[in-house]
C-alpha positions in Angstrom: 0.1 0.0 -0.2 1.4 3.2 -1.0 1.4 6.6 1.2 -1.6 8.1 -0.8 -3.6 5.1 -0.5 -2.9 4.7 3.2 -3.9 8.5 4.0 -7.3 7.7 1.9 -7.7 4.7 4.0 -7.2 7.3 7.4 -9.4 9.6 6.0 -12.3 7.0 5.4 -12.2 5.5 8.4 -12.4 9.1 10.6 -15.1 10.0 8.3 -17.1 6.2 9.1 -16.3 6.9 12.6 -17.1 10.1 12.8 -20.9 9.6 11.5 -21.8 6.5 14.0 -19.7 8.3 17.3 -23.4 8.4 18.5 -24.0 4.8 17.6 -24.7 3.1 21.0 -22.8 0.1 19.5 -19.5 2.0 19.3 -16.7 1.2 21.6 -14.2 3.3 23.6 -11.7 1.7 21.2 -13.4 2.9 18.0 -13.6 6.3 19.6 -9.7 6.0 20.6 -9.0 5.1 16.8 -10.9 7.5 15.2 -9.1 10.3 17.9 -5.5 8.8 17.0 -6.5 8.8 12.9 -7.5 12.4 13.2 -4.4 13.1 15.6 -2.1 11.3 12.9 -3.3 13.6 9.8 -3.4 16.6 11.4 0.6 15.8 13.1 1.3 14.7 9.1 0.0 17.7 7.7 1.7 20.0 9.7 4.8 18.3 10.4 5.6 16.9 6.6 5.6 20.8 5.1 7.9 21.6 7.6 10.1 19.2 8.1 10.2 19.1 3.7 10.9 22.9 4.2 13.4 22.6 6.8 15.4 19.8 4.6 15.4 21.7 1.5 16.7 25.1 2.6 19.2 23.3 4.3 20.0 21.1 1.1 19.7 24.5 -0.7 22.4 26.2 1.2 24.9 23.4 1.3 24.2 22.5 -2.4 24.8 26.5 -3.2 27.9 26.7 -1.1 29.6 23.4 -2.4 28.5 25.6 -5.8 30.7 28.2 -5.2 33.3 26.1 -3.6 33.8 24.3 -7.1 33.8 27.3 -9.4 36.3 28.5 -7.2 38.4 25.8 -7.1 37.3 24.4 -10.9 38.8 26.1 -14.2 37.8 25.5 -17.5 40.6 25.7 -20.0 41.6 25.1 -23.6 43.0 21.3 -24.9 44.9 20.0 -28.0 44.4 16.9 -29.6 47.7 15.8 -30.4 46.3 11.6 -31.6 43.1 9.9 -31.3 43.2 6.3 -28.9 41.5 3.7 -29.7 38.1 2.6 -27.2 38.7 0.4 -24.5 37.0 -3.2 -24.6 34.1 -1.3 -22.4 33.3 1.3 -24.9 33.4 -1.2 -27.9 30.2 -2.4 -26.7 27.4 -1.2 -29.5 25.2 0.3 -26.4 27.9 1.8 -25.1 29.2 3.5 -28.1 26.3 4.6 -29.1 25.6 6.3 -25.6 29.1 8.1 -26.3 28.7 9.1 -30.1 29.8 12.7 -29.5 32.8 12.2 -27.2 36.0 10.2 -28.1 39.1 9.1 -26.0 42.5 11.1 -27.4 45.9 12.0 -26.3 46.0 15.8 -25.5 48.0 18.8 -24.3 46.8 21.6 -21.9 47.9 24.1 -19.7 47.1 24.2 -16.1 45.7 27.4 -14.5 49.1 27.5 -12.4 50.7 27.8 -15.8 51.8 23.8 -15.8 52.2 22.0 -19.2 50.2 18.7 -19.1 49.8 15.9 -21.2 47.5 12.8 -20.8 44.4 10.9 -22.0 41.1 12.2 -21.6 37.7 12.0 -23.0 37.5 15.0 -25.6 33.6 16.2 -26.7 34.6 15.4 -30.5 32.7 13.3 -32.3 36.3 12.9 -35.1 38.7 14.5 -33.4 42.2 15.5 -35.4 45.7 16.2 -34.2 45.7 20.0 -33.6 41.7 19.9 -32.7 41.0 22.4 -29.7 38.3 21.7 -26.8 37.6 22.4 -23.4 38.4 20.6 -20.4 37.8 21.0 -16.4 40.9 20.9 -14.6 41.8 21.8 -10.5 44.6 25.0 -10.0 46.9 22.1 -11.0 45.5 20.8 -14.2 44.6 17.6 -13.1 41.2 16.6 -14.3 38.0 17.2 -12.5 34.0 16.8 -13.5 32.0 20.1 -14.3 31.3 22.0 -11.2 27.6 21.8 -10.3 25.4 25.0 -11.7 22.9 26.3 -9.1 19.7 25.1 -11.0 20.8 21.5 -10.7 21.7 22.0 -6.6 18.2 23.6 -6.3 16.4 21.0 -8.2 18.3 18.5 -5.9 17.4 20.4 -2.7 13.9 20.8 -3.5 14.1 16.4 -4.1 15.6 16.3 -1.1 13.0 18.4 0.6 9.8 16.3 -1.1 11.4 13.2 0.0 12.0 14.2 3.8 8.5 15.4 3.7 7.1 12.0 2.2 9.6 10.1 4.4 7.5 11.8 7.9 4.2 11.3 6.5 5.1 7.8 6.0 6.5 7.5 9.4 3.5 9.2 10.9 1.2 6.4 9.5 3.9 3.8 10.3 3.2 5.1 14.2 -0.6 5.1 13.8 -0.4 1.8 12.6 1.5 0.3 15.2 -0.3 2.0 17.8 -3.6 0.3 16.1 -2.0 -3.0 15.9 -1.2 -2.5 19.7 -4.5 -1.7 21.2 -6.4 -4.3 18.7 -4.2 -7.0 20.2 -4.7 -5.4 23.9 -8.9 -5.5 23.2 -8.3 -9.6 21.5 -6.6 -9.9 25.2 -9.3 -8.5 27.1 -12.0 -10.8 24.8 -10.1 -13.9 25.8 -9.9 -13.3 29.3 -13.9 -12.7 29.2 -14.5 -15.8 27.3 -12.4 -17.5 29.6 -14.5 -16.3 32.8 -17.8 -16.8 30.7 -16.7 -19.9 29.3 -17.7 -22.7 31.5 -21.0 -21.3 32.1 -21.9 -20.3 28.8 -25.7 -21.8 28.3 -26.1 -23.3 31.5 -28.4 -19.9 33.0 -31.6 -20.3 33.1 -31.5 -24.8 32.7 -31.9 -25.1 36.7 -28.3 -27.5 36.5 
């Protein structure tokens, strides 16, 4: 059962119990379960968005700081193709090569931001590289290859997703807590029934028989 289905079930349970709250057949435990369901819905409606907002804001601050740090420490430099290299065994797979048809493995030269000349094997965003072709690389201050820095929009997206996940998890935990409490209430109710049956069982059906 999904959280949405569980939430709908909770609302239906509250609605049903509320309609027959004055029914003489109702039990105290029925009212307790209805009150618990109502409390769980209210807590979820308040706590889930609040937790989601806090997590999203915290993640946004951390990710945007990471964006600033990466922009400060990562640099885009120009590299020059020395020669194209053959694909490795894994890259020879047709499925992987189709996904990499616009990238090539090359031997290249580039100059690090600190002025150091660098030479090595890299992946170039060139479909058919030839010696002397230029392309861009992302490196650290010493010219070591690094990934492209995270951009602000992507960081915000990750923060929003983190907030949504936290909100859903909070709602799920509230619902799980409600079900656990109801399960314990039901078990206690059955235990009381068993005790009552143990007391009444030996005399069951004997009233008025004269025995």
